[in-house]
C-alpha positions as CSV (number, residue, x, y, z in Angstrom):
1,M,23.4,-12.3,-76.0
2,A,20.1,-14.3,-75.7
3,R,21.1,-15.6,-72.3
4,T,21.0,-12.2,-70.6
5,P,17.3,-11.5,-71.1
6,R,16.4,-14.9,-69.7
7,L,18.5,-14.4,-66.6
8,A,16.9,-11.0,-66.0
9,L,13.4,-12.5,-66.5
10,G,14.2,-15.3,-64.0
11,A,15.5,-12.9,-61.4
12,L,12.4,-10.8,-61.8
13,L,10.1,-13.7,-61.3
14,L,12.0,-14.9,-58.3
15,G,11.8,-11.5,-56.7
16,C,8.0,-11.4,-57.3
17,L,7.6,-14.8,-55.7
18,C,9.7,-13.7,-52.7
19,A,7.7,-10.6,-52.3
20,T,4.4,-12.5,-52.3
21,G,3.5,-13.7,-48.8
22,A,6.7,-12.2,-47.3
23,E,4.6,-11.1,-44.3
24,D,3.5,-14.8,-43.5
25,V,7.0,-16.3,-43.7
26,P,8.4,-16.6,-40.1
27,T,11.8,-15.2,-39.5
28,A,13.8,-17.4,-37.1
29,N,10.5,-19.3,-36.3
30,C,9.0,-17.1,-33.5
31,L,6.2,-18.4,-31.2
32,C,3.4,-16.4,-29.6
33,L,1.7,-18.0,-26.7
34,F,-1.5,-16.5,-25.1
35,D,-3.6,-17.0,-22.1
36,I,-7.4,-17.3,-22.8
37,D,-9.5,-15.8,-20.0
38,R,-9.3,-12.0,-19.8
39,T,-6.5,-12.0,-22.5
40,L,-8.2,-13.3,-25.6
41,T,-11.5,-12.7,-23.9
42,G,-13.0,-9.8,-21.9
43,K,-15.4,-9.9,-18.9
44,Q,-18.8,-11.2,-19.9
45,G,-21.4,-8.4,-20.2
46,T,-18.9,-5.5,-20.5
47,A,-18.8,-5.2,-24.3
48,G,-19.9,-1.7,-25.5
49,E,-20.1,-0.3,-21.9
50,A,-17.0,-0.7,-19.7
51,C,-15.1,-2.1,-22.7
52,P,-16.2,-0.3,-25.8
53,N,-13.7,-2.1,-28.1
54,D,-14.8,-5.6,-27.0
55,R,-17.4,-7.6,-28.9
56,A,-19.9,-10.2,-27.6
57,V,-20.5,-13.4,-29.6
58,D,-24.2,-14.2,-29.2
59,G,-25.1,-17.8,-28.7
60,T,-21.7,-18.8,-27.3
61,W,-21.3,-19.5,-23.6
62,D,-18.1,-18.7,-21.7
63,A,-17.8,-20.6,-18.4
64,A,-14.8,-18.6,-17.0
65,Y,-15.2,-16.6,-13.7
66,G,-18.9,-17.4,-13.2
67,G,-20.0,-17.7,-16.8
68,G,-21.7,-15.5,-19.3
69,V,-21.9,-14.6,-23.0
70,F,-18.5,-15.2,-24.8
71,T,-16.9,-11.8,-25.2
72,L,-13.9,-11.1,-27.4
73,S,-11.1,-8.7,-26.3
74,E,-10.0,-5.9,-28.5
75,L,-7.0,-8.1,-29.7
76,S,-9.3,-11.0,-30.7
77,A,-11.9,-8.7,-32.3
78,Q,-9.2,-7.0,-34.5
79,G,-7.2,-10.2,-35.0
80,I,-3.8,-11.4,-33.9
81,S,-2.6,-10.8,-37.5
82,T,-2.7,-7.0,-36.8
83,T,0.4,-7.5,-34.5
84,F,3.9,-8.7,-35.0
85,C,2.7,-12.2,-34.2
86,R,1.2,-12.5,-37.8
87,S,4.6,-14.0,-38.9
88,C,4.9,-16.4,-35.9
89,Y,3.5,-19.8,-34.8
90,L,0.8,-19.8,-32.1
91,G,0.0,-21.6,-28.9
92,L,-2.3,-21.4,-25.8
93,I,-1.6,-22.0,-22.1
94,S,-4.7,-21.4,-20.0
95,A,-5.6,-22.3,-16.4
96,G,-9.2,-22.7,-17.5
97,G,-10.7,-25.2,-19.9
98,A,-12.3,-22.8,-22.6
99,S,-15.7,-24.1,-21.6
100,G,-14.8,-27.8,-21.9
101,H,-14.5,-30.4,-24.7
102,G,-16.6,-29.8,-27.8
103,S,-17.7,-26.3,-26.7
104,K,-18.6,-23.5,-29.1
105,E,-15.9,-21.3,-27.4
106,R,-13.2,-23.8,-28.4
107,A,-14.5,-24.0,-32.0
108,Y,-14.6,-20.2,-32.3
109,I,-11.0,-19.9,-31.1
110,E,-9.8,-22.5,-33.5
111,E,-11.5,-21.0,-36.6
112,N,-11.5,-17.2,-35.9
113,I,-8.6,-16.3,-33.5
114,L,-5.7,-18.6,-34.3
115,T,-5.4,-17.5,-37.9
116,T,-1.8,-16.4,-38.6
117,G,-0.2,-17.6,-41.8
118,P,2.5,-19.9,-40.4
119,F,0.0,-21.6,-38.0
120,Q,-2.7,-22.0,-40.6
121,R,-0.3,-23.7,-43.1
122,L,1.0,-26.0,-40.3
123,A,-2.6,-26.9,-39.3
124,Q,-3.3,-27.9,-42.9
125,R,-0.3,-30.2,-42.9
126,V,-0.7,-31.4,-39.3
127,P,-4.4,-31.3,-38.2
128,S,-3.4,-32.1,-34.6
129,A,-2.0,-28.5,-34.4
130,K,-5.6,-27.4,-33.4
131,A,-6.2,-30.2,-30.9
132,W,-6.5,-29.5,-27.1
133,S,-4.0,-31.0,-24.7
134,H,-3.7,-31.4,-20.9
135,P,-0.6,-30.6,-18.9
136,H,0.4,-34.2,-18.2
137,N,0.4,-35.1,-21.9
138,I,1.1,-32.2,-24.2
139,A,0.2,-33.4,-27.7
140,S,-0.5,-30.1,-29.3
141,P,0.3,-26.4,-28.8
142,L,-3.1,-25.7,-27.2
143,V,-2.7,-26.5,-23.5
144,V,-5.6,-26.1,-21.0
145,Y,-6.1,-26.6,-17.2
146,K,-2.5,-25.5,-16.5
147,P,-2.5,-24.0,-13.0
148,D,-1.3,-20.4,-12.5
149,R,2.4,-19.7,-11.7
150,T,3.3,-23.0,-13.5
151,K,2.6,-22.0,-17.1
152,Q,6.3,-21.6,-17.8
153,Y,6.8,-25.3,-17.5
154,A,4.3,-26.0,-20.4
155,V,6.5,-24.0,-22.9
156,E,9.1,-26.8,-23.1
157,G,6.4,-29.4,-24.1
158,I,5.0,-27.1,-26.8
159,L,8.5,-26.5,-28.2
160,A,9.1,-30.3,-28.2
161,W,5.9,-30.8,-30.1
162,Y,6.9,-28.2,-32.8
163,A,10.3,-29.8,-33.1
164,S,8.7,-33.2,-33.7
165,H,7.0,-31.7,-36.7
166,G,10.1,-30.1,-38.2
167,V,9.8,-26.6,-36.7
168,E,12.8,-25.5,-34.6
169,I,12.1,-22.5,-32.3
170,W,14.7,-20.9,-30.0
171,K,13.8,-20.0,-26.5
172,Q,14.7,-16.3,-27.2
173,Q,11.9,-16.3,-29.8
174,V,9.1,-17.4,-27.5
175,H,6.7,-14.6,-26.3
176,F,4.0,-15.2,-23.7
177,F,1.1,-12.8,-23.0
178,G,-1.2,-13.0,-20.0
179,D,-3.3,-10.8,-17.7
180,R,-2.2,-12.1,-14.3
181,T,1.0,-10.6,-12.7
182,E,1.8,-13.8,-10.9
183,N,2.1,-15.7,-14.1
184,I,4.4,-13.1,-15.8
185,E,6.7,-13.0,-12.8
186,A,7.1,-16.8,-12.9
187,F,8.8,-16.5,-16.3
188,R,11.8,-14.8,-14.9
189,G,15.0,-16.8,-15.2
190,F,13.7,-19.3,-17.8
191,G,15.0,-17.5,-20.9
192,Y,11.5,-16.8,-22.4
193,N,9.9,-13.4,-23.0
194,A,6.7,-12.6,-21.2
195,R,4.5,-9.5,-20.9
196,E,1.4,-8.6,-18.9
197,V,-1.6,-7.3,-20.8
198,S,-4.9,-5.5,-19.9
199,C,-3.0,-3.1,-17.8
200,D,-5.4,-0.2,-18.4
201,S,-8.5,-2.2,-17.4
202,R,-8.5,-4.3,-14.3
203,D,-11.4,-6.2,-12.7
204,W,-11.6,-4.6,-9.2
205,S,-14.5,-6.8,-8.3
206,M,-11.8,-9.5,-7.9
207,G,-9.3,-7.2,-6.3
208,G,-7.6,-6.2,-9.6
209,V,-5.9,-9.6,-9.9
210,V,-7.2,-10.3,-13.4
211,G,-7.9,-8.1,-16.4
212,L,-11.2,-6.6,-17.3
213,C,-11.3,-5.9,-21.1
214,G,-8.5,-8.2,-22.1
215,A,-5.5,-7.6,-24.3
216,A,-5.2,-4.7,-26.8
217,P,-3.2,-4.9,-30.0
218,L,-0.9,-2.2,-28.8
219,E,0.2,-4.4,-25.9
220,I,1.4,-7.2,-28.2
221,V,5.0,-6.3,-28.9
222,G,8.2,-8.3,-29.5
223,D,10.4,-6.8,-26.9
224,S,12.9,-9.1,-25.1
225,G,12.5,-9.7,-21.4
226,V,9.8,-10.0,-18.8
227,Y,7.5,-7.0,-18.2
228,T,4.6,-6.5,-15.8
229,C,2.2,-3.6,-15.7
230,A,4.4,-2.0,-13.0
231,D,7.3,-2.0,-15.4
232,R,5.6,0.1,-18.0
233,P,7.2,3.5,-18.7
234,P,5.1,6.5,-17.4
235,V,2.6,8.1,-19.8
236,P,4.3,11.0,-21.6
237,V,2.8,14.4,-20.7
238,P,1.8,16.3,-23.9
239,A,3.9,19.4,-24.5
240,P,2.1,22.8,-24.2
241,A,0.9,24.4,-27.4
242,P,3.3,26.9,-28.9
243,P,2.4,30.5,-28.4
244,T,0.6,32.4,-31.3
245,T,2.6,34.8,-33.5
246,E,0.4,37.7,-32.5
247,P,1.9,39.5,-29.6
248,P,-0.3,39.7,-26.6
249,R,-2.2,42.9,-26.2
250,P,-1.2,45.1,-23.3
251,P,-3.9,45.5,-20.7
252,A,-6.1,48.5,-21.2
253,T,-5.1,51.4,-19.0
254,L,-7.4,54.1,-17.7
255,P,-6.6,57.8,-18.5
256,P,-4.9,59.6,-15.6
257,A,-7.4,61.2,-13.2
258,P,-7.4,65.0,-13.5
259,A,-5.6,66.9,-10.8
260,P,-8.0,68.5,-8.2
261,V,-8.7,72.1,-8.7
262,P,-7.7,74.2,-5.7
263,P,-10.5,76.3,-4.2
264,P,-10.4,80.0,-5.3
265,V,-8.9,82.4,-2.8
266,P,-11.5,85.0,-1.8
267,T,-10.5,88.5,-2.8
268,Q,-11.8,91.9,-1.7
269,A,-14.0,93.7,-4.2
270,P,-12.1,96.7,-5.8
271,S,-13.2,100.1,-4.9
272,P,-15.3,101.9,-7.5
273,G,-13.3,104.2,-9.8
274,P,-12.8,105.0,-13.4
275,I,-12.0,102.0,-15.7
276,L,-8.6,102.4,-17.3
277,T,-7.7,100.7,-20.5
278,T,-4.0,101.7,-20.5
279,R,-1.0,100.7,-18.4
280,E,-0.2,104.2,-17.4
281,P,0.4,104.8,-13.6
282,L,-2.5,105.8,-11.6
283,P,-2.7,109.4,-10.3
284,P,-2.0,109.8,-6.6
285,A,-5.7,110.7,-6.1
286,L,-6.9,107.4,-7.5
287,R,-4.3,105.2,-5.9
288,P,-5.6,102.9,-3.2
289,P,-4.5,103.7,0.3
290,A,-1.5,101.7,1.5
291,P,-2.3,98.9,3.8
292,A,-1.7,99.6,7.4
293,P,1.3,97.8,8.9
294,V,0.4,94.8,10.9
295,P,1.8,95.2,14.4
296,E,4.1,92.5,15.6
297,P,2.7,90.4,18.4
298,K,4.3,91.3,21.7
299,P,5.5,88.5,24.0
300,S,2.9,87.7,26.6
301,P,4.0,88.2,30.2
302,A,4.9,85.1,32.2
303,P,2.0,83.8,34.2
304,A,2.1,84.8,37.9
305,P,2.8,82.0,40.3
306,E,-0.2,80.6,42.0
307,P,-0.4,81.5,45.7
308,A,0.3,78.8,48.1
309,P,-2.9,77.4,49.7
310,S,-3.5,78.9,53.1
311,P,-4.0,76.5,56.0
312,A,-7.5,75.5,56.6
313,P,-9.2,77.4,59.4
314,A,-10.3,75.7,62.5
315,P,-13.8,74.3,62.3
316,T,-16.3,76.5,64.0
317,T,-19.5,75.4,65.7
318,T,-21.4,76.1,62.6
319,Q,-19.3,73.8,60.5
320,K,-19.9,70.0,60.5
321,L,-17.0,68.1,62.2
322,L,-15.5,65.1,60.4
323,P,-15.7,61.7,62.2
324,P,-12.7,60.9,64.3
325,P,-10.3,58.4,62.9
326,A,-10.8,54.8,63.9
327,P,-8.7,53.9,67.1
328,L,-5.9,51.5,66.7
329,P,-6.1,48.1,68.4
330,P,-4.7,48.0,71.9
331,A,-1.1,46.6,72.2
332,P,-0.8,43.3,73.9
333,V,-0.2,43.6,77.7
334,P,2.9,41.7,78.8
335,A,2.3,39.2,81.5
336,P,3.6,40.5,84.9
337,E,6.4,38.7,86.5
338,P,5.5,37.0,89.9
339,A,6.5,39.0,93.0
340,P,9.3,37.5,95.1
341,T,8.1,35.7,98.1
342,P,9.3,37.4,101.4
343,A,11.6,35.4,103.6
344,P,10.0,34.1,106.8
345,T,10.6,36.2,110.0
346,P,12.6,34.3,112.6
347,E,10.7,33.8,115.8
348,P,12.3,34.9,119.1
349,A,13.6,32.1,121.3
350,P,11.1,31.2,124.1
351,S,12.0,32.5,127.6
352,P,12.3,29.8,130.3
353,A,8.9,30.4,131.7
354,P,7.7,28.0,134.3
355,A,4.6,27.0,132.3
356,P,4.3,27.8,128.7
357,E,1.1,29.4,127.8
358,P,-0.7,27.8,124.9
359,A,-0.3,29.7,121.7
360,P,-3.4,31.5,120.7
361,T,-5.2,30.1,117.7
362,P,-4.7,32.4,114.8
363,A,-7.8,33.7,113.2
364,P,-8.4,32.5,109.7
365,V,-7.1,34.8,107.1
366,T,-9.4,35.4,104.2
367,E,-8.0,36.2,100.9
368,P,-9.3,39.3,99.2
369,A,-11.6,38.5,96.4
370,P,-10.0,39.2,93.1
371,A,-11.2,42.3,91.4
372,P,-13.4,41.8,88.4
373,A,-11.6,42.0,85.1
374,P,-12.4,45.1,83.2
375,A,-14.7,44.7,80.3
376,P,-12.9,44.5,77.0
377,E,-13.3,47.6,74.8
378,P,-15.3,47.0,71.7
379,A,-13.2,46.7,68.6
380,P,-13.6,49.5,66.1
381,P,-15.8,48.6,63.2
382,G,-14.0,47.2,60.1
383,L,-11.1,45.7,62.1
384,P,-10.7,41.9,62.8
385,T,-11.1,40.9,66.5
386,S,-8.6,38.5,68.1
387,P,-9.4,36.3,71.2
388,R,-8.2,37.7,74.4
389,V,-5.4,35.8,76.2
390,P,-6.1,35.5,80.0
391,V,-3.4,37.0,82.1
392,P,-2.5,35.0,85.2
393,L,-2.8,37.1,88.4
394,P,0.1,37.1,90.9
395,P,-0.4,35.2,94.1
396,A,-1.6,37.2,97.1
397,P,1.2,37.9,99.7
398,A,1.0,35.8,102.8
399,P,0.1,37.7,106.0
400,P,3.1,38.5,108.3
401,G,3.8,36.1,111.1
402,L,2.7,33.0,109.2
403,P,5.1,30.6,107.6
404,T,4.8,30.5,103.9
405,A,5.0,27.3,102.0
406,P,6.8,27.2,98.7
407,P,4.4,27.5,95.9
408,A,3.2,24.2,94.6
409,P,4.3,23.6,91.0
410,M,1.5,24.0,88.5
411,P,0.4,20.7,87.1
412,L,1.0,20.5,83.4
413,P,-1.9,19.7,81.2
414,P,-2.1,16.1,80.2
415,A,-0.6,15.3,76.8
416,P,-3.2,14.7,74.2
417,A,-3.7,11.1,73.5
418,P,-2.5,10.1,70.0
419,P,-5.2,9.6,67.6
420,R,-6.4,6.0,67.4
421,L,-5.7,4.6,64.0
422,P,-8.3,2.4,62.6
423,A,-7.5,-1.3,62.5
424,P,-6.2,-2.4,59.2
425,S,-8.8,-4.1,57.2
426,P,-8.1,-7.6,56.0
427,P,-6.9,-7.9,52.4
428,L,-9.6,-8.5,49.9
429,P,-9.6,-11.8,48.2
430,P,-8.3,-11.7,44.6
431,A,-11.0,-11.2,41.9
432,P,-11.9,-14.4,40.2
433,V,-10.4,-14.7,36.8
434,P,-13.2,-15.2,34.2
435,P,-12.8,-18.3,32.3
436,R,-11.2,-17.8,28.9
437,L,-13.7,-18.3,26.2
438,P,-12.6,-20.2,23.2
439,A,-11.9,-17.8,20.3
440,T,-14.4,-17.9,17.6
441,T,-12.2,-18.9,14.8
442,R,-13.4,-18.8,11.4
443,A,-13.2,-22.0,9.5
444,P,-10.3,-21.7,7.0
445,Q,-11.3,-21.4,3.4
446,P,-10.4,-24.7,1.6
447,K,-7.3,-24.5,-0.6
448,C,-7.9,-24.8,-4.3
449,S,-4.7,-26.1,-6.0
450,D,-2.1,-23.5,-4.9
451,R,-4.5,-20.7,-4.0
452,Y,-7.4,-19.8,-1.7
453,C,-10.8,-19.1,-3.3
454,P,-12.9,-16.2,-2.0
455,R,-15.6,-17.0,0.5
456,D,-18.5,-19.2,-0.8
457,W,-16.7,-19.7,-4.2
458,V,-16.4,-23.2,-5.7
459,C,-13.1,-24.9,-6.6
460,C,-13.2,-26.9,-9.8
461,R,-10.0,-28.5,-11.2
462,G,-7.7,-26.0,-9.4
463,Q,-9.7,-22.9,-10.4
464,C,-12.0,-20.7,-8.4
465,H,-15.5,-20.1,-9.7
466,H,-18.5,-18.0,-8.7
467,P,-20.8,-19.2,-5.9
468,R,-23.5,-21.7,-6.8
469,S,-21.3,-23.0,-9.6
470,T,-21.1,-26.8,-10.1
471,C,-18.2,-28.9,-11.3
472,C,-19.3,-31.0,-14.3
473,G,-16.4,-33.0,-15.8
474,H,-14.4,-30.6,-17.8
475,L,-17.1,-28.0,-17.6
476,V,-18.3,-25.7,-14.8
477,C,-22.0,-25.2,-14.7
478,P,-23.0,-21.7,-13.5
479,G,-25.7,-21.0,-10.9
480,G,-29.1,-22.1,-12.0
481,W,-27.7,-24.8,-14.3
482,R,-27.3,-28.5,-13.6
483,C,-24.8,-31.1,-14.7
484,Y,-26.1,-33.9,-16.9
485,G,-24.0,-36.9,-17.8
486,G,-20.8,-35.4,-16.4
487,N,-20.1,-33.3,-19.5
488,F,-23.2,-31.2,-20.2
489,C,-24.8,-28.2,-18.5
490,F,-28.5,-27.6,-18.8
491,P,-30.6,-24.8,-17.1
492,N,-32.8,-25.9,-14.2
493,P,-36.5,-26.3,-15.1
């Protein structure tokens, strides 16, 4: 009987011990990996303005993307322990250097951001868990200077480091979070889980390639698969508010307009007479005379037909005569046919006279002068005039007794000479081809690792930095700063 209370007490103590710290004990040893720039951090100088949930750390310099005051994203400000990663181990894979070896930024990340229970206990047992490694020699879970689109290859080295210290982690339990789409897409097909963050805030001064405010705690979820900002489900539209219980009031209606009152019909005034107060019939003397019957209208006779208009009388001398109508143009006169030429009269045979007398010389016959052509009649006003065609006159008949020669044929007018075509001009020489000027090609932008930096930007260790930046060992000095000793940046005097 005494053994039963002891067993119950032991079970109670064991349950209390199991309940204590149950949140920090990893289940199946999950691993959360983060990018640094624009994931754990936000853009320098945007805390409280463009990014109200970010927080600036005064006195700490961040050399990423041109440099500025170190700014925590909403995830870093509230803590990774507010997400499901509180029961997971941690790691970093960044293309930048977190401001270089021994910087305040690295110290702040080690002490204030990487603070989950499993990772803190491992760091107490293995201090090298918070050391910083390079891609060619991964000796800790914090890897820097790993170029973009190749971060998935660093996961295998981090898992090997954890396995060397007795922590076995499956590939399905690895979750990577970063702000660049190209890095998330590169994880497809490797068996790891990856998700893009800072989807609601993008830095459009750099084309929206990187985030602006960094990661938010709501974006750190343990879903399986690879998700970019384009894979997010659409934002749900809030349902409309339910209608109130009070029924809607009907619209106020105006009272109907009163019907128009018809105008009063004028009546004749009654004839004066005694006022009767009873309904007895009036005596015949007081009755009003009956109205005279209205005669029916007789049909009007049909209108008489209008007389036909009489012919207009001949105009007298006192009346003004109208102007005569305009004469028509004369018809064209056909050309007369030529009269037939009379046959020559045969001469009598000469008698055998002893001596023939000489024939008398005939007197010259004068042709009668042609009669002058009558003057053309003037055309009536308003009609177009046409040119007169000359009519050829018939030849005068030859006098009797003279032989007539056949009429000579009229010579035809010479055919008009064909128009003289201008001589063809010689072909023009071809226009000279202008010499082709060499195209003004713009010098290609130097390649920085596997990308191209914007114009005038500086490439340092495979990363693009703002103009006037200077590569200084593991650091990048911003504009106005100078490199000293290869590892330190000081402002210019």
